[in-house]
C-alpha positions as CSV (number, residue, x, y, z in Angstrom):
1,M,87.5,96.6,114.5
2,E,84.0,97.8,113.6
3,R,85.2,99.2,110.3
4,K,87.0,96.0,109.5
5,S,83.8,94.0,110.2
6,R,81.8,96.2,108.0
7,F,84.4,95.8,105.2
8,S,84.2,92.0,105.5
9,Q,80.4,92.1,105.4
10,W,80.5,94.3,102.2
11,L,82.8,91.8,100.4
12,R,80.2,89.0,101.2
13,R,77.1,91.0,100.3
14,P,74.9,89.9,97.3
15,K,75.7,91.2,93.9
16,N,72.4,93.1,93.8
17,G,73.6,95.2,96.7
18,S,70.8,94.1,99.1
19,D,71.7,93.7,102.8
20,D,69.2,92.4,105.4
21,G,66.2,93.5,103.2
22,E,67.5,96.9,102.5
23,T,65.7,98.3,99.5
24,D,67.7,101.5,98.9
25,T,70.4,99.8,96.8
26,G,71.8,103.2,95.7
27,S,72.5,104.3,99.2
28,A,73.8,100.9,100.2
29,A,76.2,100.9,97.2
30,A,77.4,104.4,98.1
31,R,78.1,103.4,101.7
32,G,79.8,100.2,100.5
33,R,82.0,102.2,98.1
34,E,82.9,104.6,100.9
35,D,83.7,101.6,103.2
36,L,86.0,100.0,100.7
37,L,87.9,103.2,100.0
38,L,88.3,104.0,103.6
39,A,89.5,100.5,104.3
40,A,92.3,101.1,101.8
41,V,93.1,104.5,103.5
42,D,93.2,102.8,106.9
43,A,95.7,100.3,105.4
44,G,97.9,103.3,104.6
45,F,97.3,103.4,100.8
46,P,97.5,107.0,99.5
47,V,94.3,107.7,97.5
48,A,93.4,110.2,94.8
49,P,90.3,110.7,92.5
50,A,90.4,109.3,89.0
51,A,88.3,109.5,85.9
52,H,85.2,107.4,85.4
53,P,83.5,105.7,82.4
54,A,81.4,107.8,80.1
55,G,79.6,105.3,77.9
56,Y,82.5,103.4,76.2
57,G,84.8,106.4,76.7
58,C,86.3,108.4,79.5
59,S,84.9,111.3,81.6
60,C,88.0,113.3,80.7
61,E,86.6,113.8,77.2
62,R,90.1,113.5,75.8
63,I,89.8,112.2,72.2
64,G,91.5,108.8,72.1
65,C,92.2,108.7,75.8
66,P,94.6,105.7,76.0
67,T,93.4,104.6,79.5
68,P,89.7,105.5,79.8
69,A,88.5,105.7,83.4
70,Q,91.9,104.5,84.6
71,H,93.9,107.7,85.2
72,P,93.9,110.3,87.9
73,I,91.8,113.5,87.5
74,S,94.7,115.7,88.6
75,F,98.0,116.0,86.8
76,G,99.4,116.5,90.3
77,W,98.1,113.2,91.5
78,Q,101.3,112.3,93.3
79,T,100.9,115.2,95.6
80,V,97.1,115.0,95.8
81,A,97.1,111.4,97.0
82,T,96.4,111.2,100.7
83,T,95.5,108.9,103.6
84,D,93.4,111.7,105.3
85,R,90.1,110.0,106.0
86,D,88.1,113.3,106.1
87,K,89.5,114.4,102.7
88,V,88.8,111.0,101.1
89,T,85.3,110.9,102.5
90,A,84.6,114.3,101.1
91,W,85.9,113.2,97.7
92,V,83.7,110.1,97.8
93,R,80.6,112.1,98.6
94,T,81.2,115.0,96.2
95,L,82.4,112.8,93.3
96,P,79.9,110.0,93.3
97,Q,80.9,108.6,89.9
98,A,84.7,108.9,90.3
99,N,87.1,106.0,90.3
100,F,90.0,106.2,92.7
101,I,93.7,105.3,92.3
102,T,96.3,104.6,94.9
103,A,99.9,106.0,94.4
104,T,102.5,103.2,94.7
105,G,106.0,103.4,95.9
106,I,105.1,105.3,99.1
107,A,103.4,102.8,101.4
108,H,103.1,99.8,99.0
109,D,104.1,98.5,95.6
110,V,101.9,96.4,93.3
111,L,102.9,93.4,91.2
112,D,100.5,93.4,88.2
113,V,100.2,90.2,86.1
114,P,97.7,88.6,83.7
115,V,94.8,87.1,85.7
116,E,95.4,83.6,84.4
117,A,99.1,83.8,85.5
118,G,98.0,85.3,88.8
119,R,95.6,82.5,89.6
120,S,98.2,79.9,88.8
121,A,100.8,81.6,91.0
122,L,98.2,82.2,93.8
123,G,97.5,78.5,93.9
124,R,101.2,77.7,94.3
125,L,101.7,80.4,96.9
126,D,98.7,79.3,99.0
127,G,99.8,75.7,98.7
128,A,103.2,76.6,100.0
129,G,101.7,78.6,102.9
130,V,102.9,82.0,101.8
131,D,101.0,85.0,103.0
132,V,100.2,86.8,99.8
133,G,98.4,89.9,101.2
134,P,95.8,92.0,99.4
135,I,94.8,91.1,95.9
136,A,92.6,93.0,93.4
137,L,91.1,91.8,90.1
138,G,90.0,93.8,87.1
139,G,90.3,94.7,83.5
140,T,92.9,97.1,82.1
141,G,91.4,98.3,78.8
142,F,94.0,96.3,77.0
143,G,91.8,93.3,76.3
144,E,92.9,91.2,79.2
145,G,92.1,90.8,82.9
146,R,94.8,91.6,85.4
147,M,95.5,90.5,89.0
148,L,97.2,93.0,91.3
149,F,99.3,91.8,94.2
150,F,99.8,94.5,96.8
151,T,103.1,94.3,98.6
152,A,105.4,96.2,100.8
153,T,107.4,98.9,98.9
154,R,111.0,98.6,98.0
155,G,111.5,102.2,98.8
156,T,110.3,104.7,101.4
157,P,110.6,108.5,101.9
158,D,113.5,107.8,104.3
159,D,115.7,106.3,101.7
160,E,114.7,108.3,98.6
161,D,118.0,107.8,96.9
162,E,117.4,104.0,96.9
163,W,113.9,104.2,95.4
164,W,113.4,102.1,92.3
165,P,112.4,104.2,89.3
166,C,109.0,103.4,88.0
167,E,110.3,103.2,84.5
168,L,110.2,99.5,85.3
169,D,106.4,99.7,84.7
170,C,106.8,100.9,81.1
171,H,110.2,99.7,80.0
172,P,111.2,96.9,82.5
173,E,114.9,96.1,82.5
174,T,113.9,92.4,82.9
175,M,111.1,92.4,80.3
176,D,112.7,89.6,78.3
177,E,113.1,87.5,81.5
178,H,109.7,88.3,83.0
179,P,107.2,89.0,80.2
180,G,103.7,90.1,81.4
181,L,104.8,91.4,84.8
182,R,104.5,95.1,85.7
183,W,106.0,96.3,88.9
184,H,104.3,99.5,90.1
185,C,106.6,101.4,92.4
186,R,107.6,105.0,92.7
187,G,105.8,107.3,90.3
188,S,103.0,104.8,89.3
189,Y,99.5,104.0,90.5
190,V,96.8,101.4,90.1
191,L,93.0,101.6,90.3
192,L,91.5,100.8,93.7
193,P,88.3,98.8,94.1
194,P,85.5,99.5,93.6
195,S,86.4,101.0,90.2
196,R,84.3,100.8,87.0
197,L,85.7,100.5,83.5
198,P,84.0,101.4,80.2
199,G,81.8,99.0,78.3
200,E,81.7,95.4,79.4
201,Q,85.2,95.3,80.9
202,P,85.2,93.7,84.4
203,A,85.2,96.2,87.3
204,V,88.1,96.3,89.7
205,T,87.3,94.4,92.8
206,W,89.0,92.9,95.9
207,L,89.8,89.3,95.9
208,R,91.5,89.6,99.3
209,G,91.1,92.9,101.1
210,P,93.5,95.6,102.1
211,E,93.3,94.8,105.8
212,L,95.7,92.0,105.2
213,P,99.5,92.5,106.0
214,L,101.6,93.5,103.0
215,P,104.2,90.8,102.1
216,D,107.7,91.5,100.9
217,P,107.5,91.5,97.1
218,L,110.4,89.1,96.8
219,T,108.4,86.4,98.5
220,L,105.9,86.4,95.6
221,L,108.2,87.3,92.7
222,E,109.5,83.9,91.7
223,S,106.0,82.3,91.6
224,L,104.6,85.3,89.7
225,T,107.4,85.4,87.1
226,D,107.3,81.6,86.6
227,A,103.5,81.8,86.1
228,C,103.8,84.7,83.7
229,A,106.5,82.9,81.6
230,E,104.1,79.9,81.4
231,F,101.2,82.1,80.4
232,I,103.1,83.9,77.7
233,G,104.6,80.7,76.5
234,S,101.1,79.3,76.0
235,R,100.1,82.4,74.0
236,P,102.9,83.2,71.5
237,D,100.8,86.0,70.0
238,H,100.5,87.8,73.4
239,E,101.9,91.3,73.5
240,T,103.0,92.9,76.7
241,T,101.5,96.4,76.7
242,A,103.1,99.3,78.6
243,W,101.1,100.9,81.3
244,P,100.6,104.6,80.3
245,I,101.0,106.9,83.3
246,G,101.9,110.1,81.6
247,R,99.0,112.3,83.0
């Protein structure tokens, strides 16, 4: 309960990082970052370290990195990702600049839509009294903001043969029917708040925190796909970009 209270306080704290007159904003920001990441761990989200911005580029120093500051540090991120609080705390403290990702398809999936479509769908879902669960906001490096709806997963380790392949993220079977929607499931990941992106791209932040229950994705899907179709229809030049995860 205490951790949850501290997490809620962090979401409400001023942009300058001050809290009750605290002057050491660097220390406050570090503690807030740790609280946010541990809140995700406590929610059961598997976490792994990711690259961070280096100017307008990526800390991986890869020339032409396609997803600067948005990919895991380790090629074995799927096995590295953990919900061990001690391990995540050690990462946070020894990697002060690192972003963090959460591996999807284990404890949760993520429905990832353009932010304008997400806001439209969220208004409809709230109006209908649907519990939407955790939501994150942030840029993607592809010139548009995104809204991430965290949901229960469609597959678990107990039914591995039934897991949905994450090829859906890059080459969705239903891309023509649901443009703009990415469904992150097994084999994919998303950045966790608080993550920073290069240049002037918006940081990844929580709109609604990870302490909320995860909804069934099918309760959100119709509203999200309808909103995406409307968004794409209003922008005929919009291109749906694949989510590169090949690291």
